[in-house]
C-alpha positions in Angstrom: 12.6 3.9 5.4 11.2 5.8 8.3 7.5 4.7 8.7 4.4 5.8 10.6 3.4 2.1 11.6 5.2 -1.2 11.4 4.9 -2.8 7.7 6.4 -6.3 8.5 7.7 -8.2 5.5 7.1 -6.5 2.3 5.5 -8.8 -0.4 3.8 -8.3 -4.1 2.0 -10.5 -6.1 3.2 -12.3 -9.3 1.7 -9.3 -11.6 3.1 -6.6 -9.5 6.5 -8.1 -9.3 6.6 -8.9 -13.1 5.5 -5.5 -14.2 8.1 -4.0 -11.8 10.8 -6.3 -13.3 9.6 -4.9 -17.1 8.9 -1.5 -16.3 11.3 0.5 -14.4 8.8 3.7 -14.5 6.3 1.5 -12.8 8.8 0.2 -10.4 9.6 3.7 -9.3 6.0 4.6 -8.7 5.4 1.6 -6.7 8.2 2.7 -4.5 6.9 6.0 -4.3 3.4 4.6 -3.3 5.0 2.4 -0.6 6.9 5.5 0.9 3.7 7.5 0.9 1.5 4.5 2.2 4.4 4.4 5.2 4.1 8.0 6.0 0.1 7.6 6.3 -0.3 9.4 2.9 -3.5 8.2 1.8 -4.4 11.2 -0.5 -5.1 8.7 -3.6 -8.0 7.2 -1.5 -11.5 8.3 -3.0 -13.4 8.3 0.6 -12.5 10.3 3.8 -13.9 7.6 5.6 -11.5 5.2 4.3 -8.8 7.5 5.0 -10.2 7.8 8.5 -10.3 4.1 9.2 -6.6 3.9 8.3 -5.7 6.3 10.6 -7.7 4.9 13.5 -6.2 1.4 12.8 -2.7 3.1 12.8 -3.4 4.7 16.2 -5.1 1.8 17.9 -3.0 -1.0 16.1 -6.5 -3.0 16.1 -7.3 -3.3 12.2 -5.7 -3.7 8.8 -4.7 -0.6 6.9 -5.6 -0.6 3.2 -4.9 2.0 0.6 -5.3 2.5 -3.0 -2.8 4.4 -5.4 -2.9 5.6 -8.9 -0.1 4.4 -11.2 0.9 4.3 -14.8 -0.3 0.7 -14.7 -3.6 1.5 -13.0 -4.5 1.5 -9.5 -2.6 -0.4 -7.1 -3.7 -1.5 -3.3 -1.4 -1.7 -0.5 -2.9 -3.8 2.5 -0.9 -4.3 5.8 -2.3 -7.0 8.2 -3.9 -6.2 11.3 -1.2 -7.7 13.3 1.5 -5.6 11.3 3.4 -9.1 10.1 2.9 -8.5 6.3 2.2 -5.7 3.8 1.3 -6.8 0.3 1.4 -4.6 -2.9 -1.2 -5.9 -5.5 -3.5 -5.2 -8.4 -7.3 -5.0 -7.6 -7.9 -7.8 -9.8 -5.5 -9.9 -7.5 -7.6 -9.1 -4.4 
């Protein structure tokens, strides 16, 4: 997958993992969200200032990247650490 920034190791919480295993529709949605995220498509986010912070973090490499996406199982978060070593997919309640 081509990305606009390094994702590092991609991990998911147990809750996300379990729902991916049990629900092929959700599994596809998570993969689609990850592709959008990797291409800096943050259009599900509610506030332009959060999108702008992500774009700045991509450009400077000085901060983490945090995005939200809507799925059939509700909102998910995708977070890449500031050093780009790990990207985590999780539910808001897992945060």
